[in-house]
MIRODO-688245 format. One line per 3 residues: for each residue x, z, y of N, C-alpha, C, O. Coordinates in steps of 0.001 Angstrom, whole numbers. Example, Ala and Ser with C-alpha at 12.3 -4.5 7.8 and 13.67 -1.06 7.14 Angstrom:
# MIRODO-688245
13190:7800:-5690:12300:7800:-4500:13200:7800:-3300:14236:8465:-3319 ~ 12850:7080:-2250:13670:7140:-1060:12900:7870:30:13409:8039:1138 .
END
This chain:
# MIRODO-688245
846:0:-1190:0:0:0:885:0:1245:1908:683:1289 ~ 481:-773:2255:1260:-871:3483:480:-236:4635:-728:-428:4771 ~ 1189:510:5443:590:1136:6609:1210:503:7846:2309:876:8255 .
505:-457:8441:1001:-1172:9605:171:-806:10827:-1055:-722:10747 ~ 830:-590:11945:126:-299:13182:-472:-1582:13736:96:-2661:13570 ~ -1620:-1465:14393:-2214:-2641:15006:-1586:-2880:16381:-753:-2095:16835 .
-1988:-3958:17032:-1374:-4335:18308:-1573:-3263:19372:-666:-2990:20158 ~ -2750:-2660:19400:-3018:-1634:20401:-2154:-397:20185:-1667:197:21147 ~ -1965:-10:18937:-1126:1154:18639:336:881:18972:1031:1756:19489 .
807:-335:18676:2191:-693:19020:2385:-732:20534:3425:-312:21042 ~ 1384:-1235:21249:1476:-1267:22714:1512:153:23284:2222:423:24252 ~ 744:1049:22677:751:2450:23092:2140:3046:22912:2637:3740:23799 .
2768:2781:21771:4119:3279:21519:5112:2712:22525:5956:3446:23038 ~ 5023:1428:22811:5948:793:23756:5772:1373:25160:6750:1577:25879 ~ 4520:1638:25545:4286:2185:26882:4857:3595:27004:5424:3946:28039 .
4712:4402:25955:5299:5742:25973:6815:5674:25999:7460:6447:26708 ~ 7381:4768:25240:8833:4607:25216:9346:4246:26615:10345:4799:27075 ~ 8659:3318:27285:9064:2924:28627:8944:4081:29610:9825:4293:30444 .
7845:4829:29506:7632:5968:30396:8739:7004:30230:9278:7507:31215 ~ 9072:7319:28987:10056:8363:28724:11481:7892:28995:12332:8689:29389 ~ 11743:6621:28792:13069:6086:29111:13350:6199:30598:14471:6503:31005 .
12326:5952:31409:12490:6007:32860:12533:7437:33395:12871:7654:34558 ~ 12193:8401:32559:12045:9784:33032:13317:10618:32936:13318:11766:33380 ~ 14406:10081:32370:15653:10840:32205:15391:12149:31464:15653:13237:31977 .
14866:12017:30245:14502:13206:29478:15680:14124:29146:15479:15337:29107 ~ 16908:13619:28903:17996:14572:28629:18181:15600:29734:18456:16766:29451 ~ 18033:15188:30981:18158:16132:32091:17030:17154:32057:17255:18341:32293 .
15817:16695:31764:14678:17615:31680:14847:18595:30531:14484:19765:30654 ~ 15398:18124:29408:15622:18993:28243:16601:20109:28594:16368:21271:28263 ~ 17692:19758:29263:18701:20762:29605:18144:21771:30604:18419:22965:30489 .
17374:21313:31572:16772:22234:32534:15790:23175:31844:15740:24368:32144 ~ 15011:22623:30913:14047:23438:30176:14762:24536:29389:14330:25688:29387 ~ 15841:24174:28732:16595:25151:27964:17188:26248:28817:17421:27358:28338 .
17436:25943:30097:17977:26937:31023:16888:27768:31683:17180:28650:32490 ~ 15622:27487:31340:14521:28256:31903:13892:27646:33134:12981:28239:33713 ~ 14353:26472:33555:13770:25770:34698:12783:24732:34172:13193:23727:33591 .
11496:24965:34369:10465:24105:33784:9951:23033:34732:9004:22325:34390 ~ 10540:22890:35902:10020:21970:36912:9992:20534:36407:8946:19885:36430 ~ 11131:20039:35953:11195:18656:35470:10363:18486:34205:9728:17450:34008 .
10368:19494:33359:9594:19422:32122:8098:19377:32380:7371:18664:31688 ~ 7631:20131:33369:6208:20115:33695:5798:18775:34307:4697:18285:34054 ~ 6673:18191:35102:6380:16873:35661:6279:15837:34546:5408:14968:34567 .
7179:15940:33575:7140:15035:32426:5879:15281:31606:5255:14338:31120 ~ 5506:16548:31453:4282:16914:30728:3070:16228:31350:2217:15698:30638 ~ 2996:16239:32674:1865:15624:33373:1809:14121:33114:725:13564:32939 .
2957:13465:33087:2976:12023:32815:2518:11730:31391:1794:10764:31149 ~ 2942:12566:30455:2518:12390:29062:1011:12600:28941:333:11871:28218 ~ 493:13598:29651:-949:13850:29628:-1710:12682:30240:-2754:12279:29727 .
-1187:12137:31339:-1837:10992:31979:-1869:9781:31052:-2756:8935:31157 ~ -896:9703:30144:-877:8613:29160:-1884:8833:28041:-2086:7952:27204 ~ -2519:10009:28021:-3576:10282:27060:-3139:10925:25769:-3919:10981:24819 .
-1909:11416:25705:-1395:11947:24436:-2174:13179:23989:-2602:13241:22836 ~ -2367:14155:24862:-3021:15401:24459:-4516:15199:24205:-5123:15932:23424 ~ -5094:14217:24858:-6518:13919:24652:-6791:13398:23248:-7938:13404:22801 .
-5749:12944:22544:-5922:12402:21197:-6389:13465:20204:-6992:13137:19182 ~ -6115:14733:20497:-6501:15824:19586:-7792:16498:20006:-8249:17427:19340 ~ -8388:16045:21099:-9586:16695:21652:-10793:15773:21480:-10701:14589:21803 .
-11924:16284:20979:-13120:15452:20819:-13633:14902:22150:-13394:15478:23212 ~ -14332:13791:22068:-14866:13146:23265:-15823:14057:24017:-15922:13981:25241 ~ -16527:14917:23294:-17491:15817:23941:-16824:16773:24923:-17495:17351:25779 .
-15513:16942:24806:-14791:17873:25677:-13695:17159:26459:-12617:17709:26686 ~ -13986:15926:26867:-13130:15131:27756:-11880:14597:27067:-10908:14235:27731 ~ -11902:14547:25745:-10812:13922:25012:-11202:12543:24532:-12224:11998:24949 .
-10395:11979:23662:-10683:10663:23078:-10608:10714:21560:-10691:9676:20904 ~ -10453:11897:20996:-10194:12033:19576:-11327:12678:18805:-12485:12669:19223 ~ -10955:13239:17662:-9577:13315:17143:-9095:12002:16533:-9804:11361:15756 .
-7864:11613:16906:-7256:10371:16440:-5860:10683:15886:-4867:10513:16594 ~ -5774:11138:14634:-4484:11567:14092:-3449:10450:13970:-2258:10710:14142 ~ -3864:9217:13680:-2888:8131:13568:-2234:7881:14922:-1010:7789:15013 .
-3040:7772:15969:-2492:7558:17309:-1641:8740:17748:-644:8570:18450 ~ -2044:9950:17328:-1243:11124:17652:134:11025:16998:1144:11353:17620 ~ 170:10574:15751:1447:10402:15064:2304:9363:15771:3511:9554:15919 .
1694:8265:16209:2414:7241:16966:3056:7853:18203:4227:7610:18493 ~ 2270:8656:18935:2768:9268:20166:3912:10235:19887:4908:10243:20609 ~ 3775:11050:18846:4789:12072:18597:6089:11487:18055:7146:12095:18220 .
6035:10338:17422:7280:9665:17065:8062:9355:18340:9275:9556:18390 ~ 7374:8867:19363:8048:8545:20622:8533:9807:21334:9619:9812:21913 ~ 7742:10866:21295:8171:12127:21906:9429:12652:21220:10320:13189:21879 .
9502:12498:19903:10700:12901:19182:11880:12000:19485:13011:12474:19598 ~ 11633:10716:19616:12717:9774:19937:13393:10142:21253:14586:9899:21435 ~ 12629:10724:22162:13183:11071:23477:13429:12567:23636:13761:13023:24730 .
13269:13339:22557:13562:14788:22558:12821:15527:23659:13387:16421:24288 ~ 11576:15174:23900:10790:15804:24965:10631:17300:24673:10275:17667:23553 ~ 10886:18162:25650:10776:19616:25409:9361:20124:25603:8493:19411:26108 .
9138:21359:25199:7864:22023:25428:7052:22203:24162:7372:21621:23126 ~ 5996:23010:24240:5147:23280:23069:4160:22143:22812:2945:22342:22849 ~ 4687:20968:22556:3864:19774:22344:3002:19915:21095:1793:19680:21120 .
3653:20303:20009:2934:20452:18738:1857:21517:18859:734:21332:18391 ~ 2200:22623:19484:1259:23729:19599:46:23346:20448:-1070:23783:20170 ~ 261:22539:21470:-844:22143:22342:-1827:21226:21623:-3030:21302:21875 .
-1338:20358:20730:-2273:19496:20005:-2846:20195:18769:-3846:19744:18211 ~ -2217:21291:18343:-2774:22068:17233:-3831:23062:17719:-4697:23473:16947 ~ -3761:23445:18988:-4684:24447:19521:-6154:24033:19451:-6987:24885:19145 .
-6524:22772:19717:-7952:22424:19650:-8611:22736:18316:-9801:23046:18272 ~ -7854:22657:17231:-8426:22965:15916:-8760:24443:15781:-9568:24819:14932 ~ -8143:25291:16613:-8442:26724:16599:-9634:27060:17487:-10226:28132:17364 .
-9979:26143:18378:-10970:26442:19413:-12213:25585:19233:-12682:24956:20182 ~ -12744:25560:18023:-13877:24686:17715:-15229:25299:18064:-16214:24576:18210 ~ -15287:26620:18197:-16547:27256:18573:-16969:26704:19938:-16145:26665:20852 .
-18238:26273:20107:-18662:25567:21314:-18262:26238:22625:-17811:25572:23557 ~ -18430:27553:22693:-18074:28244:23929:-16589:28157:24230:-16190:27919:25371 ~ -15772:28350:23204:-14319:28264:23381:-13893:26837:23674:-13031:26604:24521 .
-14498:25873:22969:-14147:24474:23178:-14432:24059:24618:-13608:23401:25253 ~ -15591:24441:25126:-15951:24084:26496:-15011:24749:27504:-14725:24188:28562 ~ -14544:25923:27172:-13675:26685:28086:-12244:26150:28113:-11631:26082:29178 .
-11705:25770:26949:-10283:25455:26868:-9953:23965:26698:-8957:23494:27246 ~ -10763:23228:25955:-10357:21889:25548:-10203:20886:26688:-9272:20083:26644 ~ -11065:20889:27705:-10832:19938:28798:-9457:20099:29456:-8809:19111:29801 .
-9022:21342:29625:-7702:21588:30196:-6583:21119:29296:-5574:20600:29774 ~ -6750:21296:27994:-5744:20815:27050:-5658:19293:27090:-4562:18732:27067 ~ -6804:18624:27148:-6827:17161:27160:-6178:16604:28409:-5473:15597:28343 .
-6403:17242:29547:-5870:16728:30814:-4421:17098:31053:-3779:16531:31937 ~ -3890:18041:30282:-2521:18494:30491:-2411:19656:31455:-1315:20173:31669 ~ -3526:20082:32046:-3480:21224:32951:-3167:22513:32200:-2562:23431:32754 .
-3580:22577:30941:-3310:23739:30098:-2177:23426:29138:-2223:22429:28417 ~ -1169:24271:29128:-77:24184:28163:-268:25345:27193:-162:26510:27578 ~ -546:25025:25947:-866:26071:24977:276:26277:23998:1019:25350:23676 .
398:27493:23538:1296:27785:22434:594:28753:21496:-392:29390:21868 ~ 1108:28856:20284:428:29619:19236:1439:30494:18509:2515:30027:18133 ~ 1099:31748:18313:1874:32641:17464:1014:32954:16250:-88:33485:16387 .
1506:32630:15076:698:32806:13872:1489:33554:12815:2709:33418:12724 ~ 787:34345:12018:1415:35021:10899:1177:34215:9630:242:33419:9554 ~ 2027:34428:8643:1824:33774:7343:1285:34746:6308:1240:34439:5116 .
873:35933:6776:308:36916:5865:1325:37873:5283:952:38833:4609 ~ 2620:37629:5532:3640:38486:4925:4365:39333:5963:5211:40154:5607 ~ 4044:39145:7245:4671:39977:8264:3692:40154:9421:2834:39297:9637 .
3805:41243:10162:2850:41523:11239:3048:40586:12422:4091:39947:12563 ~ 2029:40518:13266:2044:39589:14381:3223:39814:15314:3810:38854:15813 ~ 3581:41090:15557:4662:41346:16507:6009:40834:16018:6960:40781:16797 .
6115:40457:14754:7352:39891:14239:7340:38364:14279:8319:37737:13873 ~ 6260:37755:14757:6180:36306:14863:6496:35880:16290:6377:36664:17232 ~ 6897:34631:16426:7281:34120:17728:6418:32925:18103:5987:32158:17242 .
6177:32782:19382:5497:31612:19920:6522:30754:20642:7409:31273:21319 ~ 6401:29453:20499:7327:28549:21163:6984:28444:22647:5835:28193:23012 ~ 7986:28638:23495:7855:28430:24943:6708:29233:25556:5954:28730:26389 .
6592:30486:25126:5574:31338:25708:5782:31582:27186:4834:31914:27898 ~ 7018:31421:27666:7289:31616:29089:6817:30443:29932:6674:30574:31147 ~ 6571:29292:29299:6097:28113:30024:4610:27870:29823:3965:27228:30652 .
4063:28383:28720:2658:28126:28387:1722:28863:29338:2026:29960:29807 ~ 583:28241:29612:-455:28888:30407:-1470:29593:29520:-2227:30443:29990 ~ -1489:29238:28228:-2409:29851:27272:-1647:30189:26003:-1122:29298:25336 .
-1583:31472:25665:-873:31919:24469:-1903:32446:23479:-2485:33512:23679 ~ -2120:31683:22404:-3085:32063:21376:-2360:32805:20259:-1326:32344:19778 ~ -2887:33932:19852:-2265:34742:18813:-3229:34906:17642:-4348:35392:17809 .
-2786:34498:16465:-3552:34680:15230:-3098:35962:14566:-1923:36118:14234 ~ -4026:36875:14374:-3697:38165:13787:-4650:38414:12628:-5750:38932:12820 ~ -4223:38039:11418:-5098:38178:10272:-6304:37266:10414:-6160:36045:10471 .
-7484:37847:10471:-8706:37057:10605:-9190:36944:12026:-10335:36551:12248 ~ -8357:37274:13006:-8776:37235:14403:-7908:36315:15246:-6731:36103:14953 ~ -8509:35774:16294:-7812:34942:17267:-7977:35589:18632:-9097:35855:19070 .
-6861:35843:19302:-6953:36468:20613:-6117:35715:21628:-5212:34956:21280 ~ -6438:35942:22881:-5711:35352:23990:-4723:36394:24493:-5114:37352:25159 ~ -3451:36214:24180:-2440:37200:24554:-2284:37240:26073:-2322:36197:26726 .
-2109:38429:26639:-2014:38545:28098:-649:38178:28666:-483:38122:29884 ~ 313:37933:27815:1654:37597:28282:2611:37532:27113:2193:37384:25965 ~ 3898:37643:27406:4906:37516:26359:6064:38460:26640:6223:38975:27747 .
6862:38670:25608:8036:39505:25727:9269:38701:26116:9146:37583:26618 ~ 10457:39257:25890:11696:38574:26249:11860:37242:25522:11343:37040:24423 ~ 12588:36348:26165:12836:35028:25600:14012:35085:24639:15045:35692:24923 .
13828:34440:23501:14905:34312:22517:15120:32817:22251:14158:32092:21996 ~ 16353:32360:22306:16648:30948:22100:16860:30661:20627:17526:31427:19931 ~ 16303:29573:20153:16488:29162:18767:17755:28325:18651:18520:28218:19609 .
17978:27736:17489:19141:26876:17306:19092:25691:18258:20128:25135:18622 ~ 17880:25305:18659:17693:24272:19674:17470:24995:21002:16434:25638:21171 ~ 18410:24908:21952:18273:25650:23214:16989:25335:23972:16518:26161:24753 .
16420:24159:23754:15191:23779:24451:13942:24347:23784:12836:24162:24292 ~ 14102:25032:22658:12974:25695:21989:13111:27191:22230:13818:27889:21503 ~ 12423:27673:23261:12528:29058:23699:11418:29877:23037:10237:29560:23178 .
11800:30918:22325:10860:31704:21524:10519:33012:22207:11393:33676:22765 ~ 9243:33386:22165:8796:34653:22741:7796:35309:21803:7108:34634:21038 ~ 7724:36616:21869:6693:37349:21143:5493:37554:22052:5666:37870:23230 .
4288:37384:21539:3104:37618:22372:2945:39089:22694:3238:39951:21865 ~ 2481:39371:23900:2215:40753:24283:1015:41279:23500:111:40509:23176 ~ 990:42554:23195:-155:43120:22458:-1412:43130:23315:-1357:43035:24541 .
-2541:43246:22633:-3813:43313:23339:-4300:41931:23753:-3909:40918:23174 ~ -5145:41910:24749:-5706:40655:25214:-7121:40442:24720:-7644:41239:23941 ~ -7734:39367:25175:-9125:39062:24850:-9266:38558:23418:-8545:37648:23008 .
-10174:39130:22667:-10481:38648:21325:-11422:37450:21455:-12540:37577:21954 ~ -10956:36293:21003:-11737:35068:21150:-12661:34818:19966:-13781:34338:20138 ~ -12194:35141:18776:-12997:34886:17573:-12461:35728:16435:-11306:36156:16445 .
-13312:35958:15460:-12904:36723:14292:-13748:36293:13099:-14807:35684:13256 ~ -13261:36620:11898:-14022:36295:10703:-13468:35126:9924:-12433:34570:10290 ~ -14146:34740:8845:-13657:33669:7968:-13465:32337:8677:-12604:31548:8290 .
-14270:32074:9726:-14137:30800:10410:-12782:30656:11096:-12285:29544:11272 ~ -12192:31776:11478:-10860:31733:12094:-9821:31336:11055:-8911:30561:11348 ~ -9953:31866:9847:-9026:31512:8767:-9100:30023:8453:-8076:29364:8268 .
-10329:29498:8395:-10503:28063:8132:-9944:27229:9269:-9307:26204:9026 ~ -10171:27651:10510:-9653:26920:11666:-8135:26956:11694:-7495:25972:12064 ~ -7551:28097:11302:-6098:28206:11280:-5490:27239:10277:-4449:26642:10551 .
-6118:27075:9123:-5623:26130:8118:-5699:24703:8636:-4784:23910:8414 ~ -6786:24371:9324:-6932:23034:9892:-5911:22806:10998:-5337:21722:11107 ~ -5686:23825:11816:-4701:23733:12887:-3298:23528:12325:-2503:22774:12887 .
-2997:24202:11212:-1704:24041:10567:-1486:22601:10115:-375:22080:10218 ~ -2530:21958:9619:-2415:20562:9196:-2064:19674:10376:-1192:18812:10264 ~ -2731:19872:11510:-2418:19095:12716:-985:19373:13186:-266:18455:13580 .
-583:20632:13141:762:20985:13591:1818:20343:12704:2829:19846:13202 ~ 1595:20348:11400:2574:19745:10494:2639:18229:10665:3715:17639:10570 ~ 1496:17601:10916:1511:16159:11147:2320:15827:12397:3163:14930:12374 .
2067:16543:13480:2787:16294:14724:4282:16590:14572:5120:15868:15113 ~ 4607:17643:13843:6017:17986:13611:6711:16907:12791:7850:16540:13080 ~ 6030:16399:11771:6601:15329:10953:6878:14093:11793:7936:13477:11668 .
5924:13726:12653:6106:12553:13509:7246:12779:14494:8061:11887:14728 ~ 7298:13958:15060:8369:14285:16002:9733:14204:15310:10686:13664:15871 ~ 9820:14739:14099:11076:14705:13345:11490:13274:13025:12669:12933:13115 .
10531:12440:12653:10854:11041:12386:11444:10384:13620:12431:9654:13525 ~ 10846:10638:14782:11384:10083:16018:12782:10581:16320:13636:9809:16758 ~ 13028:11872:16089:14366:12431:16279:15370:11725:15375:16456:11349:15818 .
15005:11549:14114:15904:10879:13173:16191:9450:13568:17325:8994:13423 ~ 15203:8729:14063:15399:7333:14472:16385:7225:15633:17227:6327:15656 ~ 16279:8137:16588:17230:8113:17702:18631:8479:17246:19604:7860:17678 .
18746:9469:16384:20061:9827:15853:20708:8632:15148:21902:8381:15306 ~ 19918:7911:14381:20450:6742:13684:20855:5658:14676:21943:5096:14560 ~ 20003:5358:15643:20314:4312:16627:21585:4634:17401:22436:3767:17600 .
21707:5882:17834:22884:6265:18611:24149:6237:17761:25225:5903:18256 ~ 24024:6582:16503:25194:6585:15630:25630:5162:15300:26827:4875:15266 ~ 24686:4281:15059:25021:2874:14812:25759:2292:16020:26757:1589:15865 .
25261:2590:17222:25925:2088:18430:27331:2672:18560:28260:1980:18976 ~ 27483:3950:18202:28788:4601:18347:29824:4033:17376:30964:3788:17771 ~ 29447:3821:16121:30435:3345:15147:30831:1893:15410:31844:1425:14888 .
30054:1186:16201:30451:-166:16598:31513:-140:17694:32261:-1101:17873 ~ 31568:982:18429:32495:1094:19560:33785:1832:19198:34860:1495:19693 ~ 33668:2835:18334:34845:3635:17993:35711:2885:16991:35221:2392:15975 .
36991:2806:17286:37918:2050:16433:38926:2963:15761:39324:3991:16309 ~ 39326:2569:14573:40390:3240:13833:41136:2177:13040:40523:1291:12445 ~ 42454:2269:13033:43294:1247:12391:43025:-138:12983:43157:-1156:12304 .
42648:-155:14260:42472:-1423:14956:41136:-2107:14732:40940:-3227:15206 ~ 40204:-1464:14020:38891:-2081:13781:37799:-1036:14014:38073:159:13903 ~ 36562:-1453:14334:35463:-490:14498:35207:242:13187:35244:-362:12115 .
34945:1546:13276:34719:2311:12046:33429:1876:11358:33230:2145:10174 ~ 32550:1202:12106:31319:707:11507:31554:-373:10466:30653:-704:9695 ~ 32752:-920:10441:33064:-1943:9436:33488:-1334:8102:33609:-2056:7113 .
33716:-16:8054:34135:639:6815:32932:769:5868:31824:1107:6284 ~ 33181:496:4616:32097:506:3638:31452:1884:3509:30233:1998:3382 ~ 32273:2921:3541:31729:4279:3403:30794:4625:4555:29773:5283:4356 .
31143:4181:5755:30290:4428:6921:28977:3668:6778:27908:4202:7072 ~ 29063:2429:6330:27850:1628:6125:26914:2286:5116:25697:2299:5300 ~ 27490:2827:4059:26670:3467:3032:25951:4710:3578:24780:4936:3272 .
26646:5504:4376:26033:6701:4938:24864:6323:5858:23800:6940:5813 ~ 25078:5323:6673:24027:4897:7594:22865:4255:6842:21705:4434:7213 ~ 23175:3516:5797:22112:2895:4997:21260:3961:4316:20038:3828:4246 .
21895:5013:3816:21145:6106:3184:20200:6771:4188:19056:7086:3862 ~ 20695:6979:5412:19862:7580:6448:18692:6664:6797:17561:7124:6953 ~ 18965:5388:6915:17914:4415:7239:16839:4389:6156:15648:4364:6466 .
17245:4396:4903:16285:4373:3798:15425:5637:3819:14212:5566:3620 ~ 16047:6788:4059:15294:8051:4085:14246:8042:5190:13116:8481:4973 ~ 14601:7555:6357:13663:7518:7475:12535:6519:7220:11371:6797:7508 .
12888:5366:6681:11854:4362:6427:10929:4780:5279:9765:4380:5245 ~ 11435:5569:4355:10580:6103:3298:9586:7117:3862:8455:7223:3386 ~ 10021:7865:4888:9150:8876:5489:8032:8248:6315:6954:8831:6435 .
8269:7079:6880:7298:6476:7796:5924:6236:7146:4920:6680:7702 ~ 5836:5548:5984:4509:5340:5396:3850:6639:4933:2625:6749:4956 ~ 4646:7619:4514:4064:8913:4151:3412:9560:5371:2342:10161:5269 .
4069:9431:6526:3522:10001:7752:2181:9361:8115:1198:10065:8349 ~ 2142:8042:8161:920:7380:8595:-159:7400:7511:-1350:7366:7819 ~ 255:7454:6259:-720:7652:5199:-1375:9012:5299:-2583:9138:5099 .
-581:10042:5611:-1125:11388:5783:-2036:11460:7001:-3040:12173:6989 ~ -1687:10719:8056:-2532:10702:9252:-3894:10086:8956:-4896:10457:9569 ~ -3929:9145:8017:-5199:8532:7638:-6083:9492:6845:-7293:9548:7065 .
-5486:10243:5929:-6285:11127:5072:-6483:12505:5667:-7535:13115:5474 ~ -5479:13015:6400:-5442:14376:6923:-5655:15400:5819:-6148:16500:6067 ~ -5280:15031:4603:-5301:15974:3493:-4100:16913:3648:-2980:16441:3846 .
-4307:18224:3564:-3195:19167:3776:-1981:18897:2894:-846:19040:3348 ~ -2205:18506:1631:-1074:18227:745:-344:16961:1180:886:16915:1146 ~ -1084:15939:1587:-454:14711:2074:379:14988:3320:1490:14478:3465 .
-169:15796:4211:545:16113:5447:1787:16945:5140:2837:16740:5751 ~ 1676:17880:4198:2843:18680:3814:3939:17796:3233:5120:18000:3514 ~ 3549:16813:2424:4529:15884:1851:5209:15072:2948:6422:14862:2916 .
4423:14622:3914:4989:13860:5028:5923:14719:5860:6968:14259:6321 ~ 5531:15982:6047:6342:16877:6861:7698:17140:6216:8730:17039:6880 ~ 7705:17472:4945:8984:17773:4300:9840:16510:4202:11058:16590:4357 .
9242:15362:3952:10010:14129:3818:10616:13709:5149:11796:13363:5212 ~ 9815:13736:6216:10317:13328:7528:11372:14290:8054:12386:13866:8610 ~ 11132:15587:7878:12094:16568:8380:13402:16542:7601:14473:16696:8188 .
13330:16351:6291:14554:16251:5499:15311:14966:5839:16542:14959:5869 ~ 14577:13878:6095:15225:12621:6483:15934:12777:7824:17058:12305:7998 ~ 15270:13445:8773:15884:13664:10082:17107:14560:9966:18118:14321:10628 .
17023:15595:9126:18144:16512:8949:19325:15801:8282:20476:16011:8665 ~ 19039:14965:7289:20099:14181:6641:20759:13238:7649:21981:13088:7665 ~ 19941:12612:8480:20474:11704:9498:21308:12469:10519:22325:11964:10995 .
20883:13681:10855:21649:14498:11797:23027:14832:11238:24018:14783:11966 ~ 23099:15164:9970:24392:15472:9351:25286:14243:9336:26488:14340:9584 ~ 24705:13097:9046:25477:11857:9062:25969:11551:10478:27127:11181:10674 .
25085:11709:11455:25453:11442:12845:26583:12353:13297:27511:11914:13978 ~ 26503:13615:12918:27530:14570:13316:28868:14206:12684:29896:14238:13360 ~ 28871:13867:11418:30120:13522:10742:30746:12264:11335:31958:12213:11545 .
29932:11257:11602:30485:9990:12081:30887:10038:13550:31709:9237:13993 ~ 30317:10964:14302:30752:11118:15693:32020:11961:15804:32722:11897:16813 ~ 32315:12747:14774:33493:13594:14838:33290:14769:15777:32168:15240:15960 .
34373:15241:16370:34332:16464:17171:33404:16358:18371:32832:17361:18798 ~ 33246:15159:18919:32397:15021:20107:30947:15367:19798:30193:15745:20694 ~ 30552:15238:18531:29191:15553:18147:28851:17022:18316:27679:17371:18453 .
29858:17893:18310:29631:19322:18480:29486:19719:19945:29100:20849:20244 ~ 29788:18812:20848:29847:19133:22270:28452:19199:22875:27680:18243:22793 ~ 28139:20336:23483:26806:20519:24064:26565:19556:25218:25423:19171:25468 .
27620:19160:25925:27459:18253:27057:27155:16823:26626:26688:16012:27426 ~ 27420:16522:25371:27158:15177:24850:25699:15098:24425:25216:15972:23705 ~ 24989:14056:24866:23543:13990:24666:23120:14039:23197:22006:14468:22893 .
23981:13611:22293:23616:13625:20879:23176:15010:20424:22318:15136:19551 ~ 23765:16055:21018:23459:17426:20604:21987:17772:20810:21452:18632:20111 ~ 21331:17114:21756:19917:17403:22014:19048:17055:20827:18047:17719:20562 .
19437:16002:20108:18686:15584:18924:19195:16275:17662:18416:16538:16746 ~ 20489:16572:17605:21035:17267:16440:20373:18631:16251:19932:18971:15153 ~ 20310:19402:17327:19741:20748:17213:18236:20696:16968:17686:21560:16284 .
17577:19693:17520:16136:19589:17310:15807:19246:15866:14836:19755:15307 ~ 16618:18380:15262:16384:18032:13856:16475:19265:12977:15685:19424:12047 ~ 17427:20137:13260:17580:21361:12465:16421:22318:12701:15935:22942:11758 .
15972:22442:13945:14890:23377:14252:13558:22906:13668:12791:23720:13154 ~ 13275:21618:13737:12006:21104:13236:11910:21209:11720:10811:21229:11166 ~ 13039:21274:11058:13043:21320:9590:12243:22510:9062:11613:22410:8009 .
12263:23617:9771:11558:24815:9300:10360:25174:10182:9657:26142:9894 ~ 10119:24419:11236:8975:24702:12100:7664:24378:11381:7537:23317:10770 ~ 6705:25276:11451:5382:25086:10858:5446:24859:9346:4654:24101:8787 .
6386:25518:8704:6481:25444:7247:7850:24995:6794:8298:23909:7162 ~ 8522:25810:6004:9829:25444:5472:9677:24334:4441:8570:24089:3962 ~ 10772:23657:4091:10687:22659:3017:10097:23231:1728:9315:22563:1052 .
10472:24473:1387:9944:25092:173:8458:25319:248:7750:25088:-733 ~ 7962:25766:1388:6524:26005:1558:5740:24690:1448:4694:24632:802 ~ 6253:23657:2077:5564:22360:2034:5577:21774:621:4576:21229:157 .
6705:21891:-47:6768:21399:-1419:5811:22174:-2319:5171:21597:-3199 ~ 5717:23489:-2093:4806:24301:-2873:3359:23866:-2702:2594:23857:-3666 ~ 2980:23505:-1476:1605:23034:-1259:1350:21730:-1999:271:21528:-2555 .
2340:20845:-2006:2182:19565:-2700:2051:19795:-4207:1190:19204:-4858 ~ 2900:20649:-4750:2899:20891:-6189:1614:21600:-6641:1156:21402:-7767 ~ 1048:22411:-5773:-147:23185:-6145:-1447:22470:-5814:-2527:23000:-6073 .
-1357:21289:-5253:-2580:20582:-4860:-3231:19888:-6049:-4270:19246:-5895 .
END
């Protein structure tokens, strides 16, 4: 079976690529990691104007969705450009806010980009205060899942940086407004997790594609023994392996977007994230010492590939869902 994007979906991807290329995202990423959200918020507004966040919001609440395939298309481009911020969390939040009163209150803001949401969730094995929310210092809405309840946290604690400096982690403050409780919250949380994993998989695929493109360009320029290192057979094999892994992940991603089956999405997530991580290791090895340098733009994608690998489910957790389905 082949999963091909139609002309409108390809045009959407090209328009996002053009928008983000013109936005100098590496500069915005570095500022975001330093705690300055000005450039990142401006970029967020442009992404919202392009309709990305509206893809996860129903039409009844000023969105255009839910459109998971188009969302996957968008997040591949966001990953290709290493866009910072709680992107995944913002598109996963609508699935938590399905109750009509909550949807009317929150979803229009999420669709327009005026609301930046993040989510702190437990996996049932540790208390809420031990969980972290991504970019709680930048989010305007911090949703906290605590067992069978969903609450609006009144703030956040100190910032902790992850392996990716642009992914700033915070703990939600205790207390706050209780938005919903009961079995429906558990069901909504599972649905939200599926959306989050789909977006993470797409983002990881985009990260891997950029790592591969930049590495191919680099090995054509760097010379050893008087010839480009890209002409060495061993280098070609490493890059070919990375290319195959990424291209294998692509149909799994879009196939999962079509079904939105939790097991399909988990399979896509682990495949795309492992492909991106493999590509990151190859990119680092072929770039040599410069790949470790924080000032070199490659590092923005290297660290993101590692962080996304365990975001919203470790490889083991995702594989377990596939095996138990």
